ZAMAR-448412 format. One record per residue (C-alpha): x, y, z; residue number from 1. Coordinates in pm, 1 decimal. Layout:
N
> c1	c2	c3	n
> X	Y	Z	NUM
...
This chain:
593
> c1	c2	c3	n
> 15390.5	6282.7	9547.1	1
> 15741.0	6429.7	9538.4	2
> 15710.4	6806.9	9538.3	3
> 16049.8	6925.5	9662.5	4
> 16396.3	6826.2	9773.0	5
> 16352.2	7039.4	10085.8	6
> 16275.3	6810.7	10384.3	7
> 15914.1	6832.8	10495.7	8
> 16002.9	6920.3	10855.7	9
> 16212.6	7219.9	10742.9	10
> 15943.0	7387.5	10534.6	11
> 15732.9	7551.9	10810.6	12
> 16038.0	7744.0	10937.7	13
> 16107.1	7873.5	10586.6	14
> 15748.8	7996.1	10551.5	15
> 15750.9	8158.5	10895.2	16
> 16066.2	8346.8	10798.7	17
> 15904.6	8461.3	10472.5	18
> 15594.6	8577.0	10664.1	19
> 15807.9	8780.7	10901.7	20
> 15985.0	8946.8	10607.9	21
> 15644.2	9036.3	10460.6	22
> 15528.5	9195.3	10786.7	23
> 15267.8	8939.4	10893.0	24
> 15249.2	8695.0	11182.5	25
> 15111.2	8403.4	10985.7	26
> 14960.2	8284.1	10662.7	27
> 14653.8	8091.1	10542.8	28
> 14711.0	7834.9	10266.8	29
> 14406.0	7707.7	10072.3	30
> 14418.4	7393.2	9859.9	31
> 14314.9	7565.7	9537.3	32
> 14519.0	7751.2	9280.3	33
> 14469.8	8087.3	9107.9	34
> 14173.1	7942.4	8917.9	35
> 14006.6	7794.4	9230.5	36
> 13957.2	7460.5	9056.8	37
> 13925.4	7112.0	9202.2	38
> 14252.3	6987.0	9054.5	39
> 14576.6	7182.3	9050.5	40
> 14907.3	7163.9	8864.6	41
> 15221.4	7052.7	9053.2	42
> 15339.6	7413.7	9081.8	43
> 15020.4	7498.4	9274.4	44
> 15036.0	7211.9	9525.1	45
> 15124.5	7460.2	9797.6	46
> 14925.8	7288.9	10072.2	47
> 15084.3	6951.3	9993.9	48
> 15432.1	7104.9	9976.0	49
> 15403.4	7268.6	10316.6	50
> 15211.8	7003.8	10512.3	51
> 15239.7	6672.4	10326.5	52
> 14859.8	6649.9	10294.0	53
> 14755.5	6557.5	9938.5	54
> 14374.5	6552.0	9974.3	55
> 14166.5	6746.6	9724.7	56
> 13995.2	6966.9	9985.8	57
> 14144.1	7154.2	10277.3	58
> 14356.1	7443.7	10396.8	59
> 14620.1	7523.6	10655.0	60
> 14709.9	7811.8	10883.6	61
> 15060.9	7873.1	11012.9	62
> 15136.0	8108.3	11305.5	63
> 15464.8	8179.7	11486.2	64
> 15421.9	7899.4	11742.5	65
> 15135.8	7680.9	11620.1	66
> 14993.2	7553.1	11293.7	67
> 14694.4	7346.1	11181.8	68
> 14567.7	7162.7	10875.4	69
> 14192.6	7150.5	10810.5	70
> 13989.9	6910.7	10597.1	71
> 13656.2	6734.0	10604.3	72
> 13545.0	6388.1	10712.4	73
> 13654.0	6230.1	10384.1	74
> 14017.7	6282.2	10475.0	75
> 14036.2	6223.5	10851.2	76
> 14258.0	5915.8	10816.6	77
> 14468.0	6072.9	10540.3	78
> 14539.2	6376.7	10758.7	79
> 14656.7	6152.8	11040.3	80
> 14882.6	5951.8	10809.8	81
> 15036.6	6227.1	10597.2	82
> 15076.2	6531.1	10821.9	83
> 15363.0	6540.3	11077.7	84
> 15196.6	6544.0	11419.0	85
> 15476.8	6737.1	11585.0	86
> 15437.9	7026.1	11338.6	87
> 15066.1	7045.7	11266.8	88
> 14736.9	7008.2	11446.7	89
> 14471.9	6821.1	11245.4	90
> 14124.6	6968.3	11244.0	91
> 13783.0	6877.9	11097.1	92
> 13688.7	7189.5	10903.6	93
> 13313.7	7155.1	10968.2	94
> 13340.4	7083.4	11340.3	95
> 13636.1	7316.4	11404.5	96
> 13625.2	7594.1	11141.7	97
> 13929.1	7804.6	11066.3	98
> 13760.6	8118.2	11206.0	99
> 13719.6	7950.4	11546.0	100
> 14079.7	7830.6	11544.2	101
> 14205.2	8179.1	11455.8	102
> 13994.6	8332.0	11734.1	103
> 14165.1	8099.0	11980.0	104
> 14523.2	8121.7	11854.1	105
> 14562.8	8444.5	11653.1	106
> 14392.5	8717.7	11854.6	107
> 14576.4	9046.1	11793.5	108
> 14783.6	8905.0	11507.0	109
> 14811.3	9002.9	11141.5	110
> 14749.6	8698.1	10924.0	111
> 14831.0	8708.8	10555.3	112
> 14654.8	8553.4	10259.0	113
> 14716.7	8550.6	9883.7	114
> 14428.1	8741.8	9719.6	115
> 14481.4	8549.4	9395.4	116
> 14403.4	8218.7	9569.1	117
> 14101.4	8319.2	9777.9	118
> 13741.5	8392.2	9677.0	119
> 13516.9	8645.7	9846.1	120
> 13304.0	8370.9	9998.8	121
> 13611.5	8192.0	10130.8	122
> 13754.4	8509.0	10281.1	123
> 13424.2	8592.8	10450.1	124
> 13422.9	8253.5	10624.1	125
> 13764.3	8324.9	10778.1	126
> 13673.5	8658.7	10934.0	127
> 13682.0	8669.4	11313.8	128
> 13702.3	8961.4	11562.5	129
> 14050.9	9045.5	11683.8	130
> 14231.3	8896.4	11383.7	131
> 14346.8	9117.2	11095.7	132
> 14349.3	8939.8	10760.0	133
> 14602.2	9102.0	10527.8	134
> 14615.0	9065.9	10147.3	135
> 14976.4	9008.3	10042.2	136
> 15140.5	9104.7	9716.0	137
> 15377.0	8807.9	9745.1	138
> 15303.7	8450.8	9852.6	139
> 15540.4	8330.5	10129.2	140
> 15499.7	7969.3	10015.5	141
> 15628.7	8059.4	9670.1	142
> 15918.8	8247.0	9825.2	143
> 16014.0	7951.8	10047.3	144
> 15960.2	7684.2	9781.2	145
> 16293.3	7728.0	9604.8	146
> 16252.4	7431.1	9368.1	147
> 15888.5	7492.7	9279.6	148
> 15791.9	7339.1	8942.1	149
> 15728.8	7560.0	8643.0	150
> 15372.0	7655.7	8557.9	151
> 15214.9	7438.8	8285.9	152
> 15225.6	7572.1	7932.1	153
> 15073.7	7292.8	7724.9	154
> 14918.8	7358.3	7386.6	155
> 14554.4	7460.3	7397.6	156
> 14333.2	7219.7	7200.9	157
> 14017.1	7298.9	7002.8	158
> 13689.3	7135.7	7100.4	159
> 13528.1	7098.8	6757.7	160
> 13165.0	7171.1	6683.6	161
> 13096.8	6798.6	6636.3	162
> 13148.4	6761.2	7012.9	163
> 13050.7	7105.2	7148.1	164
> 12725.8	7140.3	6951.0	165
> 12733.6	7521.5	6957.9	166
> 12988.6	7771.0	6830.4	167
> 13177.7	7993.9	7070.2	168
> 13041.6	8298.8	6888.3	169
> 12682.8	8186.5	6948.3	170
> 12753.5	8111.0	7313.6	171
> 12913.4	8449.9	7366.0	172
> 12628.8	8636.4	7197.6	173
> 12371.2	8443.1	7401.4	174
> 12547.9	8514.5	7731.3	175
> 12625.8	8872.7	7631.5	176
> 12255.6	8942.0	7578.6	177
> 12185.2	8800.6	7926.4	178
> 12448.6	9032.6	8074.7	179
> 12294.5	9328.5	7895.4	180
> 11946.1	9244.5	8025.7	181
> 12090.3	9234.6	8378.2	182
> 12247.0	9578.8	8331.9	183
> 12603.8	9443.0	8333.7	184
> 12866.7	9558.9	8087.5	185
> 13101.2	9264.8	8134.9	186
> 13171.5	8954.7	8339.9	187
> 13493.0	8796.7	8463.4	188
> 13542.2	8435.7	8354.8	189
> 13790.3	8288.0	8602.7	190
> 13673.6	7926.8	8621.6	191
> 13881.7	7728.2	8371.2	192
> 13591.5	7494.0	8294.3	193
> 13377.7	7796.6	8207.7	194
> 13655.8	7932.0	7989.9	195
> 13686.7	7595.7	7814.4	196
> 13312.3	7573.1	7752.5	197
> 13275.5	7934.8	7638.3	198
> 13563.5	7932.4	7389.2	199
> 13527.4	7565.6	7282.6	200
> 13878.4	7477.3	7394.2	201
> 14036.8	7208.8	7609.0	202
> 14383.5	7159.8	7757.3	203
> 14604.7	6953.3	7983.7	204
> 14723.8	7202.4	8243.8	205
> 14592.6	6997.1	8537.0	206
> 14545.4	6624.2	8579.1	207
> 14208.1	6458.8	8521.3	208
> 14023.6	6770.6	8397.6	209
> 14100.2	6881.1	8039.1	210
> 14131.5	7256.3	8088.4	211
> 14380.4	7524.2	7989.5	212
> 14468.7	7790.5	8243.3	213
> 14360.7	8141.8	8160.0	214
> 14105.4	8414.3	8224.5	215
> 13859.5	8603.3	8007.8	216
> 13653.0	8918.4	8016.8	217
> 13317.9	8857.7	7847.7	218
> 13156.1	9178.2	7723.6	219
> 12785.5	9237.0	7681.7	220
> 12827.6	9268.3	7303.9	221
> 12946.4	8907.3	7288.6	222
> 13314.7	8983.4	7241.0	223
> 13574.7	8843.3	7477.5	224
> 13928.5	8922.3	7586.8	225
> 14128.1	8605.7	7652.8	226
> 14440.3	8616.7	7868.0	227
> 14673.7	8337.9	7756.4	228
> 15016.6	8312.1	7598.1	229
> 14979.5	8324.2	7219.6	230
> 15256.1	8063.0	7194.5	231
> 15006.6	7809.4	7328.5	232
> 14755.5	7871.2	7050.7	233
> 14719.3	7724.6	6702.2	234
> 14517.2	7839.9	6403.9	235
> 14268.8	7559.0	6476.0	236
> 14210.0	7695.9	6825.1	237
> 14140.8	8044.4	6696.6	238
> 13907.6	7900.6	6433.4	239
> 13683.5	7737.9	6696.5	240
> 13690.8	8055.3	6906.2	241
> 13569.5	8254.8	6608.6	242
> 13575.9	8627.8	6555.2	243
> 13527.0	8854.4	6849.4	244
> 13795.1	8697.7	7071.9	245
> 14104.3	8909.7	7137.1	246
> 14411.3	8741.8	7284.1	247
> 14619.3	8925.6	7545.0	248
> 14930.0	8818.8	7731.9	249
> 14851.5	8722.2	8094.6	250
> 15067.7	9014.2	8214.4	251
> 14817.5	9256.2	8057.5	252
> 14526.4	9140.4	8276.3	253
> 14549.4	9416.9	8538.5	254
> 14571.8	9686.7	8270.7	255
> 14266.0	9553.2	8087.5	256
> 14068.5	9538.2	8413.3	257
> 14157.7	9899.2	8479.5	258
> 14025.0	9983.3	8131.5	259
> 13677.2	9888.9	8260.9	260
> 13659.8	10215.7	8456.0	261
> 13301.5	10335.6	8481.4	262
> 13161.1	9995.9	8372.9	263
> 12949.5	9752.0	8572.3	264
> 13130.6	9419.4	8595.5	265
> 12989.2	9091.1	8725.9	266
> 13220.9	8886.0	8948.0	267
> 13129.4	8545.3	9088.2	268
> 13207.2	8558.8	9463.5	269
> 13261.7	8181.2	9477.4	270
> 13466.9	8103.1	9166.9	271
> 13669.0	8424.6	9131.3	272
> 13964.6	8541.8	9338.9	273
> 13926.7	8859.7	9545.7	274
> 14218.5	9011.3	9353.6	275
> 13974.8	9080.2	9069.0	276
> 13738.5	9274.0	9298.3	277
> 14012.0	9491.7	9442.0	278
> 14175.9	9555.4	9104.0	279
> 13846.7	9647.0	8937.1	280
> 13736.5	9871.9	9221.1	281
> 14075.0	10044.4	9234.1	282
> 14039.4	10111.8	8861.9	283
> 13698.0	10272.4	8901.8	284
> 13469.1	9990.8	8788.5	285
> 13145.3	9903.1	8967.4	286
> 13165.7	9540.9	9083.3	287
> 12846.3	9339.6	9131.3	288
> 12829.0	8990.1	9274.3	289
> 12668.2	8740.5	9040.7	290
> 12693.9	8383.4	8927.1	291
> 12942.6	8306.8	8651.8	292
> 12723.5	8346.6	8338.8	293
> 12859.3	8019.2	8194.7	294
> 12763.0	7803.9	8492.4	295
> 12400.1	7724.2	8412.3	296
> 12428.3	7709.4	8030.3	297
> 12730.3	7478.6	8065.7	298
> 12527.3	7245.5	8286.6	299
> 12238.4	7220.6	8038.3	300
> 12379.8	6995.2	7769.6	301
> 12266.1	7048.9	7411.8	302
> 12160.5	6756.8	7192.7	303
> 12514.1	6700.8	7062.0	304
> 12659.1	6691.6	7414.4	305
> 12380.9	6459.0	7527.5	306
> 12461.0	6217.3	7246.8	307
> 12829.4	6247.9	7336.5	308
> 12749.4	6146.3	7693.6	309
> 12564.8	5838.6	7566.5	310
> 12861.5	5751.3	7347.0	311
> 13108.8	5792.2	7633.6	312
> 12900.8	5565.1	7854.2	313
> 12880.1	5306.0	7578.4	314
> 13261.2	5290.1	7578.7	315
> 13264.9	5283.7	7957.7	316
> 13007.5	5004.4	7976.4	317
> 13232.0	4780.8	7767.0	318
> 13537.6	4857.9	7982.2	319
> 13345.7	4800.5	8304.2	320
> 13206.7	4466.1	8182.4	321
> 13554.8	4347.3	8093.1	322
> 13685.5	4465.8	8428.7	323
> 13415.1	4302.1	8641.0	324
> 13451.6	3979.6	8443.9	325
> 13828.0	3987.1	8497.6	326
> 13776.8	3999.7	8873.6	327
> 13604.6	3660.4	8859.3	328
> 13905.6	3516.0	8675.4	329
> 14207.1	3685.5	8830.8	330
> 14093.5	3935.5	9089.2	331
> 14166.3	3765.6	9418.8	332
> 14517.4	3841.9	9539.8	333
> 14544.0	4170.6	9350.4	334
> 14620.1	4496.0	9529.3	335
> 14374.0	4784.8	9518.9	336
> 14616.9	4994.2	9314.1	337
> 14673.4	4709.0	9067.4	338
> 14299.0	4696.5	9005.0	339
> 14292.6	5069.5	8926.7	340
> 14569.0	5014.3	8671.3	341
> 14377.4	4721.1	8522.8	342
> 14057.8	4921.6	8478.1	343
> 14246.5	5214.9	8330.9	344
> 14414.1	4985.6	8077.4	345
> 14077.1	4838.0	7980.4	346
> 13934.5	5184.8	7921.4	347
> 14243.8	5265.2	7717.7	348
> 14152.2	4989.4	7469.5	349
> 13920.1	5252.3	7325.6	350
> 14112.0	5488.5	7097.7	351
> 13889.7	5769.6	7224.0	352
> 13989.3	5729.8	7590.0	353
> 14198.1	6017.4	7724.0	354
> 14244.4	5969.1	8099.9	355
> 14063.4	5906.8	8425.8	356
> 13808.1	6170.4	8521.0	357
> 13921.4	6151.5	8885.5	358
> 14148.9	5940.5	9101.3	359
> 13967.6	5607.1	9116.0	360
> 13846.1	5479.5	9451.9	361
> 13944.1	5112.7	9473.3	362
> 13858.0	4992.1	9823.5	363
> 13862.7	4644.4	9974.3	364
> 13672.8	4564.1	10293.8	365
> 13716.2	4827.5	10567.3	366
> 13879.0	5075.5	10326.9	367
> 13542.8	5108.0	10155.9	368
> 13403.6	5266.1	10472.7	369
> 13590.8	5585.3	10376.4	370
> 13375.7	5735.2	10096.8	371
> 13672.5	5910.7	9931.9	372
> 13942.2	5655.5	10007.3	373
> 14243.4	5660.9	9777.4	374
> 14467.2	5355.0	9762.5	375
> 14842.2	5413.4	9768.5	376
> 15107.2	5169.3	9651.9	377
> 15257.6	4991.2	9949.1	378
> 14968.6	5081.6	10176.8	379
> 14680.5	4917.1	9992.9	380
> 14486.3	4603.8	10073.1	381
> 14467.5	4283.3	9872.6	382
> 14137.6	4163.7	9725.2	383
> 14032.7	3859.2	9925.3	384
> 13751.0	3607.6	9902.3	385
> 13472.1	3682.5	10145.5	386
> 13510.0	4060.8	10125.8	387
> 13324.4	4359.5	9985.4	388
> 13497.8	4552.0	9706.7	389
> 13398.9	4904.6	9600.8	390
> 13523.2	5056.2	9274.5	391
> 13434.0	5417.7	9190.2	392
> 13594.9	5546.3	8871.8	393
> 13539.9	5741.1	8554.4	394
> 13687.2	5830.9	8220.0	395
> 13744.5	6132.1	7999.6	396
> 13649.5	6099.3	7632.6	397
> 13648.5	6389.9	7384.2	398
> 13269.2	6364.7	7366.3	399
> 13187.7	6306.2	7732.8	400
> 13286.3	6239.6	8092.9	401
> 13187.7	5933.6	8296.0	402
> 13162.2	5836.4	8663.4	403
> 13035.2	5501.8	8792.2	404
> 13047.5	5302.4	9115.2	405
> 12985.2	4934.1	9171.3	406
> 13008.0	4733.1	9492.3	407
> 13082.8	4360.9	9468.4	408
> 13095.7	4053.9	9687.2	409
> 13420.2	3867.3	9623.4	410
> 13425.6	3487.7	9628.3	411
> 13178.1	3203.0	9609.1	412
> 13057.8	3193.0	9967.8	413
> 12726.7	3347.7	10066.9	414
> 12749.9	3713.6	10174.1	415
> 12643.2	3784.6	10535.0	416
> 12277.1	3875.2	10573.6	417
> 12353.9	4220.6	10713.7	418
> 12570.8	4307.0	10413.1	419
> 12299.0	4192.5	10172.7	420
> 12038.6	4399.5	10356.4	421
> 12258.2	4710.1	10353.5	422
> 12333.1	4668.1	9983.0	423
> 11969.5	4609.3	9892.5	424
> 11853.6	4917.5	10082.7	425
> 12112.4	5126.1	9897.1	426
> 11987.3	4969.9	9572.8	427
> 11626.7	5056.9	9662.5	428
> 11731.9	5418.9	9701.3	429
> 11909.7	5417.0	9366.2	430
> 11603.8	5268.1	9196.7	431
> 11363.3	5510.4	9363.9	432
> 11559.7	5808.3	9236.0	433
> 11597.6	5651.6	8891.2	434
> 11220.1	5600.6	8852.0	435
> 11090.3	5933.5	8980.1	436
> 10900.9	6181.6	8761.0	437
> 10895.0	6537.3	8887.3	438
> 10746.2	6874.2	8788.4	439
> 10951.0	7157.9	8637.6	440
> 11111.9	7377.0	8902.1	441
> 11204.3	7084.8	9127.7	442
> 11540.4	7126.3	9301.0	443
> 11769.1	6836.4	9378.5	444
> 11732.3	6853.8	9754.1	445
> 11360.4	6778.8	9719.9	446
> 11450.2	6443.4	9560.6	447
> 11731.8	6348.6	9796.6	448
> 11502.9	6175.0	10047.5	449
> 11405.9	5918.0	9782.8	450
> 11758.1	5776.2	9789.2	451
> 11764.7	5757.1	10170.6	452
> 11414.8	5642.5	10263.2	453
> 11486.5	5267.3	10261.8	454
> 11796.3	5327.3	10476.3	455
> 11614.1	5557.5	10716.2	456
> 11353.5	5288.2	10779.6	457
> 11615.9	5090.3	10972.4	458
> 11821.0	5379.1	11113.6	459
> 12086.9	5391.9	10839.8	460
> 12213.4	5689.0	10640.2	461
> 12518.7	5819.1	10454.9	462
> 12712.6	6140.5	10513.5	463
> 12752.2	6273.3	10160.3	464
> 12536.4	6408.7	9881.8	465
> 12342.6	6179.1	9652.9	466
> 12424.5	6343.3	9321.1	467
> 12646.2	6599.1	9150.5	468
> 12656.8	6744.7	8802.4	469
> 12892.0	6614.8	8532.3	470
> 13072.9	6809.6	8261.5	471
> 13098.3	6735.0	7890.2	472
> 13464.0	6636.9	7855.0	473
> 13522.8	6867.9	8150.2	474
> 13501.3	6840.8	8528.1	475
> 13353.9	6525.9	8675.1	476
> 13207.0	6747.1	8949.5	477
> 13005.0	7027.8	8795.2	478
> 12740.9	7262.3	8931.1	479
> 12516.0	7434.4	8983.7	480
> 12272.1	7142.7	9021.8	481
> 12304.8	6865.6	9276.1	482
> 12099.4	6615.8	9474.7	483
> 12174.5	6661.8	9841.2	484
> 12013.7	6733.1	10180.2	485
> 12157.5	7085.2	10154.5	486
> 11910.8	7316.1	9976.5	487
> 12042.4	7465.8	9654.4	488
> 11812.1	7704.2	9466.0	489
> 11888.9	7563.0	9121.4	490
> 11614.0	7351.0	8967.4	491
> 11689.8	7041.3	8765.9	492
> 11635.9	7112.1	8396.4	493
> 11621.1	6898.4	8084.9	494
> 11974.9	6848.4	7955.9	495
> 12143.6	6837.5	8294.5	496
> 12342.3	6527.5	8389.6	497
> 12353.7	6418.6	8753.6	498
> 12493.7	6123.3	8942.2	499
> 12275.5	5890.0	9149.1	500
> 12498.9	5745.7	9420.0	501
> 12343.2	5653.2	9753.7	502
> 12563.3	5453.8	9988.1	503
> 12613.6	5301.2	10329.7	504
> 12937.6	5271.6	10526.1	505
> 13004.6	5038.9	10818.1	506
> 13324.8	5162.4	10988.8	507
> 13596.7	4901.4	11007.8	508
> 13404.3	4657.0	10788.0	509
> 13286.6	4771.1	10444.0	510
> 13145.5	5043.9	10224.7	511
> 12859.6	5022.7	9976.0	512
> 12779.3	5267.4	9696.8	513
> 12586.7	5217.9	9372.0	514
> 12625.4	5497.1	9117.6	515
> 12482.0	5559.8	8773.7	516
> 12479.0	5884.6	8578.7	517
> 12141.6	6012.8	8462.4	518
> 12028.2	6269.2	8207.0	519
> 11728.8	6490.2	8290.0	520
> 11476.8	6476.4	8003.2	521
> 11112.4	6567.7	7938.1	522
> 10861.0	6300.3	8031.7	523
> 10552.1	6204.3	7833.6	524
> 10362.1	6232.4	8162.1	525
> 10175.2	6559.5	8205.3	526
> 10056.2	6709.3	8530.0	527
> 9885.3	7030.0	8635.3	528
> 10206.2	7223.6	8555.7	529
> 10249.6	7065.0	8215.4	530
> 10502.3	6803.5	8109.0	531
> 10698.0	6652.0	8394.0	532
> 11067.2	6563.3	8387.2	533
> 11232.5	6224.4	8435.3	534
> 11574.7	6062.2	8422.2	535
> 11736.5	5871.3	8137.3	536
> 11996.8	5625.3	8267.8	537
> 12333.9	5667.9	8097.4	538
> 12541.8	5404.7	8280.2	539
> 12496.4	5040.1	8185.5	540
> 12695.0	4802.0	8407.2	541
> 12564.4	4498.4	8600.1	542
> 12467.2	4533.0	8965.5	543
> 12594.4	4244.6	9178.6	544
> 12310.8	3989.4	9212.7	545
> 12488.0	3808.0	9497.9	546
> 12438.2	4109.0	9723.8	547
> 12067.0	4154.9	9649.8	548
> 11805.1	4032.5	9895.2	549
> 11512.2	3993.1	9656.2	550
> 11266.5	3970.6	9946.4	551
> 11334.7	4338.4	10023.1	552
> 11241.2	4453.0	9671.6	553
> 10882.0	4528.0	9578.9	554
> 10742.9	4431.9	9239.2	555
> 10812.5	4768.4	9077.7	556
> 11173.7	4767.3	9198.3	557
> 11229.9	4409.5	9082.3	558
> 11080.8	4485.9	8741.7	559
> 11302.1	4793.4	8708.0	560
> 11614.9	4595.8	8799.3	561
> 11538.2	4312.2	8557.1	562
> 11466.1	4560.1	8277.4	563
> 11790.0	4744.5	8353.9	564
> 11992.7	4424.4	8338.8	565
> 11826.3	4322.4	8012.9	566
> 11929.4	4659.9	7870.1	567
> 12286.6	4613.9	7998.2	568
> 12312.6	4281.4	7821.5	569
> 12160.8	4412.6	7499.1	570
> 12387.2	4717.5	7485.6	571
> 12717.6	4567.3	7596.7	572
> 12726.1	4202.5	7484.3	573
> 12772.5	4273.1	7110.6	574
> 13094.4	4464.5	7186.0	575
> 13281.3	4225.1	7415.7	576
> 13460.1	3893.1	7385.5	577
> 13252.7	3570.1	7390.7	578
> 13360.5	3479.7	7743.3	579
> 13261.4	3825.5	7870.4	580
> 12928.1	3803.3	7686.7	581
> 12867.2	3462.1	7845.8	582
> 12939.5	3607.5	8188.0	583
> 12706.7	3900.7	8116.7	584
> 12426.0	3663.9	8024.0	585
> 12461.8	3498.4	8364.0	586
> 12486.7	3810.5	8580.0	587
> 12204.4	3985.1	8391.9	588
> 11952.1	3700.3	8422.7	589
> 11616.9	3810.3	8566.3	590
> 11585.5	3780.6	8941.7	591
> 11279.9	3600.2	9076.8	592
> 11140.0	3564.0	9425.4	593
């Protein structure tokens, strides 16, 4: 990633000088942009510009004589490789939080932050006695970054009713009534995926997630004020928005917030920058913390969005079958990055394919032991016989978003027994979660143990969640639901889509993960609380038979796997070339003891 002509080792001095001119002793740089999203435009890659670190999660703190970059366990190796050791300490954000580091290095100092880039919850986690955190009107990174790219200004695109399934006017009225019942006059919509869902729009302002930058004020009467340049809008966009949406220039945002004087305004403390709180309060509004009103409705897909997800996975199943077949013909000797390009080109054979839904994880052998490994040209491994290969990827289609992981044994020789056992125990967890029926009100963390039980029996585990939500031609990582050891008070509801991705990682040797996406739906089974819920599998791609130890599967698991493979063959074979169909028939044959 080339972000600037300014040498990397000269940038900290420029930022320190800018901090001094602004009257602070240091500055905290989060990864996110003004919209606090997962992916950011080149102009918002402030953390990467300053430190060289390009991971999707992290932050940095720079003081007069010391500086540190923080990220989680997914990026330990990447931090070591990308960040200059003579300029930056590297810290694990969970084991060595920023607040602890500031307490040690910044006692008595004034440390600046950009209130447009920081949420209330983020700011609260940085607080520590003896350190004054100062909101700045100007960002010292932006002042030092002389050749910073221009902000994106792509055309906003309509998301038609045939894909959205509900008009923007109906969504706004529905959410407005909920605000009114809660005693709120308005809500700030700062999450670009919420804005896209609410107004039935999409965009290309950031890579991999089809959103358009902007903010909105949703009023309790169902009207909305949208802050976006009118030059980016077409008549088709305004048609899908419908009546009741007023467009304002982004420069008018502060004035319109001040016009809410005397009103009660909901602000999400996680997805909204603190600048909104301070601006509203200064203008005389009453600010109340509350979840973005779009978050839960966006997660519960309507029937049109559900059918769109099925359609997207049908396209993806064809691309994945072609890709896995191609590995048997011409996979060995290919670099990890070449394989990503190959899969992307196979997805692109569908006219409906738009782009990847995230940077694909293509990992050979020991690289697979890093759950969020990202191959880089010139530093990637070659696919070799006798190795484990993990491919985690997804696609964006106008009617849905996909995410799938498969782990393969490469070559004709027999996989080692320990690898087969590890794979089969991961598979048992995936099957257990796939088959479960559960009562209404069940949260994801109550199901998480199902995916880990077979691993726990022999002392194994994995250090990541089991499932996350998925958007509808939006973010591949969507809340509020998840399946994880960490309790989250949001129950799984019919219409939600979640991933099912248990794994196991042997450092220095291999990584294993098996992922399907699943739709929550009503079950015909009824219990004491009424109809239970269950999962409908959306992803249909073969699971590598060579890595399965059939002796470890019970009858129910074996029957499930054979039925799944029969469904894969039935769904995918009619849409692929004869040689791919022949291969599918072989890899989908029933397993027997």
